[in-house]
N, C-alpha and C positions, 0 to 999 in steps of 0.2 A: 257508694259512688262507683260507677263503672267507667273504665277507660275505653276509648275507641281502639279498634285493632291497630290503627296507625300509631296512636300514642303508645300502645304497648311495644310496637317495633322501635320507637324512639327510646323507650325505657331500656331496652336490651341492646341498643346501639346499632340496630339494623337500618334505621332511618334517622335523619336529622330534622329537627323542627327549625324552619327558617321562613321568615315572612316572605310571601310571594312578591314578585316585582312584575309590573305590567309589561315592561320592555322585554324581560326574559320570556315571559309567557307568550307574548306576541311573536317573538323570534322563533320559539320552539314550534308554535302553530304554523307559522309561515314556512319554516324548514320542512315540517311534516307534510304540509299540503303540496309543496313543490315536488318533494320526493314521491309522494303518492301519485301525482299526475304523471310523472316520468315513469313510474312503475307500470302504469297502464299502457305504455307505449310498446305495442307488440313487435315493433321493428327492432327493439333491443334484444340482446341475448337474454335467455331465461335467467342465467346466474346474475346478471346485472339487475334485472327486474326484481329478483328475489332480494338482493341487497337493498335496493331502493324501497321496496315494500316493507321489509323488516325495519329499516331505519326510519321510515315514515311512521310506522306503528310505534316505534320507540320514542321518537320526538313528541308525538301527540300524547302518548301515555305519560311521558315525563311532564308535559305541559299540565296535564290534569293533576298530577302529584304536586307540582309546584303551585298550582292554583289553590290547593288545599293547605299549603304552607309546610310542605315536607320536601326533603331532598334525599336522593339515594345515589350511591355510586355503583350500585349493583343493578345491571340491566334486567335480570330475571325478576328481582323484587319490584322494579318499576311496573312490569307486566302483572305480577301477582297482586299489586295494590289496586289494579283496575276494578276489582270486585268492590272495593271500598270508595274509590274516587269517582267512578262513573257507573257503578252498579252493573258492570259487564257480566253477562251470564257465563256459566262454566263452559258451555260449548264453545263460545267465542274465545274465552281465555285459553282453552286447550289448543286452539289453532296457534296462538302466540307462543305457547309452551313448545309445541312441535317445531315452530319456526326457530325458536331460540336454540333448541337442541341441534337442528340442522345447521344453523349459523355457526355454532361451536365446532361441529364436525368439519365444516368448510374452512373455518378460520384456523383451527388448531391441528387438523389432521389432513387438510387438503382434499377432503371428500366433497366434490362439487356436484354430486348427483342430485339434481333438482327435478321437480316435476311440475307441470303446468297447473295441476289441481291445487297443489299447496300454494303456489304463488297467487292464484286466483282467490283462494281462501284468505290469505293474508291481506290481500287488497280489500276484500269484503269487510273483514274485521277492522282494518285501519279506517275504512270509510265510516263504519259505525262509531269508532272511537272519535273520529273527526266531528261527526254530527253531535255527539254528546259533549265534546269539548266546546263546540260553538255555542251550545245551550248554557254553558256555565256563566257566561257574561263576563263583565270586567272584573279584574282582580280587586278585591277589597283590601283596604289596609293602608 
């Protein structure tokens, strides 16, 4: 008998198995979509758009993880799990990895050096995540 990669992460304490809740899932999706829409507003400062796009991607990725019955307190792991929760390809996942590293530099070292291409890429990936999350359907359980 084989375990899924997500179950293996539960076994080593990196994820928690927790039944999904429709209201939580819906709230995460709503939050992600609102942030994503705002991130596309080019009248906002680039740093604000980055924050909005990054947090949209995170909320939508967390929604996918919760839909599958898992919870994580680690932002990076929420993105890593996209391979298993939404079959996100490596190229898309690498954009979120780069965004996460950039977010940490901004958050912990004050490095706010953003570029338009990265923000546009995060928005594209967040849109792809949103489409896949929408295809999941209602939470079962």
